[in-house]
PLY file of the C-alpha trace (Angstrom):
ply
format ascii 1.0
element vertex 174
property float x
property float y
property float z
element edge 173
property int vertex1
property int vertex2
end_header
192.72 -4.33 -65.84
193.50 -6.70 -63.01
193.48 -5.42 -59.48
195.19 -8.41 -57.90
198.40 -7.38 -56.25
200.41 -10.38 -57.49
198.93 -10.57 -60.99
201.48 -11.42 -63.68
200.47 -11.46 -67.32
200.61 -14.95 -68.91
203.47 -13.98 -71.22
205.60 -12.83 -68.29
204.84 -16.05 -66.39
205.76 -18.07 -69.49
209.06 -16.22 -69.96
210.00 -16.50 -66.28
209.18 -20.19 -65.99
210.81 -21.05 -69.33
213.92 -19.13 -68.28
214.03 -20.88 -64.91
213.59 -24.35 -66.44
216.25 -23.60 -69.06
218.66 -22.33 -66.42
218.09 -25.37 -64.19
218.60 -27.72 -67.14
221.71 -25.86 -68.22
223.21 -26.05 -64.73
222.35 -29.73 -64.33
223.66 -30.54 -67.82
227.21 -29.77 -66.71
227.23 -32.39 -63.96
228.91 -35.76 -64.28
225.70 -37.45 -63.17
223.73 -35.90 -66.02
226.38 -36.91 -68.53
226.49 -40.46 -67.20
222.72 -40.94 -66.84
221.33 -38.89 -69.75
223.80 -37.60 -72.33
226.02 -40.63 -72.94
223.19 -43.20 -72.97
221.17 -40.99 -75.35
224.17 -40.64 -77.64
224.45 -44.44 -77.66
220.74 -44.83 -78.46
221.00 -42.28 -81.30
224.05 -44.11 -82.65
222.22 -47.46 -82.53
219.08 -46.13 -84.21
221.13 -44.38 -86.89
223.22 -47.51 -87.42
220.10 -49.66 -87.93
218.61 -47.12 -90.33
221.84 -46.99 -92.33
221.91 -50.79 -92.46
218.28 -50.78 -93.66
219.33 -48.32 -96.36
221.95 -50.82 -97.57
225.05 -49.22 -96.09
227.96 -51.42 -95.08
228.44 -49.90 -91.62
229.67 -51.08 -88.26
228.99 -49.64 -84.83
231.44 -49.34 -81.96
229.73 -47.62 -79.01
228.89 -44.25 -80.64
231.06 -44.46 -83.75
229.40 -45.47 -87.00
231.99 -46.58 -89.55
232.14 -47.82 -93.09
235.19 -48.54 -95.22
234.96 -44.93 -96.45
233.79 -42.78 -93.56
233.39 -42.66 -89.78
230.94 -40.60 -87.81
231.00 -40.21 -84.03
227.78 -39.35 -82.23
228.94 -37.22 -79.31
226.95 -36.26 -76.23
226.07 -32.91 -77.81
224.68 -34.64 -80.92
222.03 -36.69 -79.18
219.05 -34.34 -79.59
218.47 -33.81 -75.87
218.85 -30.01 -76.00
216.04 -29.40 -78.52
213.84 -31.91 -76.70
214.41 -30.10 -73.43
213.75 -26.62 -74.84
210.55 -27.89 -76.46
209.45 -29.60 -73.24
210.30 -26.54 -71.14
208.28 -24.32 -73.49
205.28 -26.67 -73.32
205.51 -26.95 -69.52
205.77 -23.16 -69.23
202.72 -22.45 -71.36
199.61 -21.48 -69.35
197.43 -24.51 -70.03
196.25 -27.50 -68.05
198.84 -30.26 -67.72
196.48 -32.72 -69.41
196.75 -30.54 -72.53
200.56 -30.43 -72.32
201.12 -34.16 -71.95
200.22 -35.08 -75.57
202.64 -32.43 -76.83
205.48 -33.81 -74.75
204.67 -37.46 -75.50
204.51 -36.81 -79.25
206.97 -33.93 -79.58
209.95 -35.47 -77.81
210.00 -38.68 -79.90
209.42 -36.60 -83.05
212.46 -34.46 -82.29
214.56 -37.53 -81.50
213.45 -39.09 -84.81
214.48 -35.90 -86.61
217.85 -36.24 -84.92
218.26 -39.76 -86.32
217.45 -38.38 -89.79
220.03 -35.64 -89.15
222.72 -38.17 -88.22
221.96 -40.38 -91.24
221.98 -37.38 -93.57
225.30 -36.26 -92.11
226.71 -39.73 -92.73
225.70 -39.50 -96.40
227.00 -35.93 -96.62
230.37 -37.00 -95.26
230.37 -39.98 -97.62
229.39 -38.13 -100.80
230.27 -34.45 -100.26
232.88 -34.26 -97.47
233.74 -30.63 -98.27
230.17 -29.64 -97.33
229.98 -31.73 -94.15
231.04 -29.08 -91.63
228.76 -26.44 -93.13
225.75 -28.76 -93.13
226.62 -30.09 -89.66
227.23 -26.74 -87.95
225.05 -24.34 -89.98
222.22 -26.06 -91.81
221.12 -28.71 -89.33
221.10 -26.47 -86.25
218.84 -24.03 -88.13
216.61 -26.86 -89.35
216.41 -28.32 -85.86
215.36 -24.97 -84.43
212.74 -24.67 -87.18
211.37 -28.18 -86.54
211.27 -27.53 -82.78
209.41 -24.25 -83.23
207.02 -25.85 -85.75
206.28 -28.70 -83.32
205.37 -26.12 -80.69
203.29 -24.16 -83.17
201.35 -27.25 -84.26
200.67 -28.08 -80.62
199.41 -24.53 -80.00
197.16 -24.78 -83.06
195.76 -28.07 -81.75
195.30 -26.56 -78.30
193.43 -23.52 -79.60
191.28 -25.56 -81.99
190.29 -28.34 -79.60
190.46 -26.71 -76.20
189.29 -23.14 -75.78
191.39 -20.92 -73.59
191.60 -22.47 -70.17
194.55 -21.06 -68.24
195.96 -23.21 -65.48
195.04 -22.32 -61.94
0 1
1 2
2 3
3 4
4 5
5 6
6 7
7 8
8 9
9 10
10 11
11 12
12 13
13 14
14 15
15 16
16 17
17 18
18 19
19 20
20 21
21 22
22 23
23 24
24 25
25 26
26 27
27 28
28 29
29 30
30 31
31 32
32 33
33 34
34 35
35 36
36 37
37 38
38 39
39 40
40 41
41 42
42 43
43 44
44 45
45 46
46 47
47 48
48 49
49 50
50 51
51 52
52 53
53 54
54 55
55 56
56 57
57 58
58 59
59 60
60 61
61 62
62 63
63 64
64 65
65 66
66 67
67 68
68 69
69 70
70 71
71 72
72 73
73 74
74 75
75 76
76 77
77 78
78 79
79 80
80 81
81 82
82 83
83 84
84 85
85 86
86 87
87 88
88 89
89 90
90 91
91 92
92 93
93 94
94 95
95 96
96 97
97 98
98 99
99 100
100 101
101 102
102 103
103 104
104 105
105 106
106 107
107 108
108 109
109 110
110 111
111 112
112 113
113 114
114 115
115 116
116 117
117 118
118 119
119 120
120 121
121 122
122 123
123 124
124 125
125 126
126 127
127 128
128 129
129 130
130 131
131 132
132 133
133 134
134 135
135 136
136 137
137 138
138 139
139 140
140 141
141 142
142 143
143 144
144 145
145 146
146 147
147 148
148 149
149 150
150 151
151 152
152 153
153 154
154 155
155 156
156 157
157 158
158 159
159 160
160 161
161 162
162 163
163 164
164 165
165 166
166 167
167 168
168 169
169 170
170 171
171 172
172 173
């Protein structure tokens, strides 16, 4: 048992810091500055990457800002479809975990691009879903992919924790 007056168990510290970072992000995400500097440009990048992948897959698509179109279907990548939210929650969880920052940096540098790449796969799969099975599009878009994205985000965190435990014995941050 700890006798320090201000001792907080690591789990409580994690929950409090994660909650604070999430709250700060959530508040900032509603500002016009955030939308102009982060959300809209990220949506444009996701649209461009998805467009190039669809072209590489032989699709006859065009891109106008964040709208990917073919003669048969159009798909708009909105600010909420850019993958920033899962990236932030993952990053906030990694930052909040009681480990040295040097151990967190690889998780963030690998995890964030991984989640953004999964988002490109999500967008491309939704394009094909809308093209081939339009009746299923809304269900896959609003039910399946959010659950898959949560699963991938949690798995990315779990793999990082496994790496951390395997390669770096417990070394809580000061």
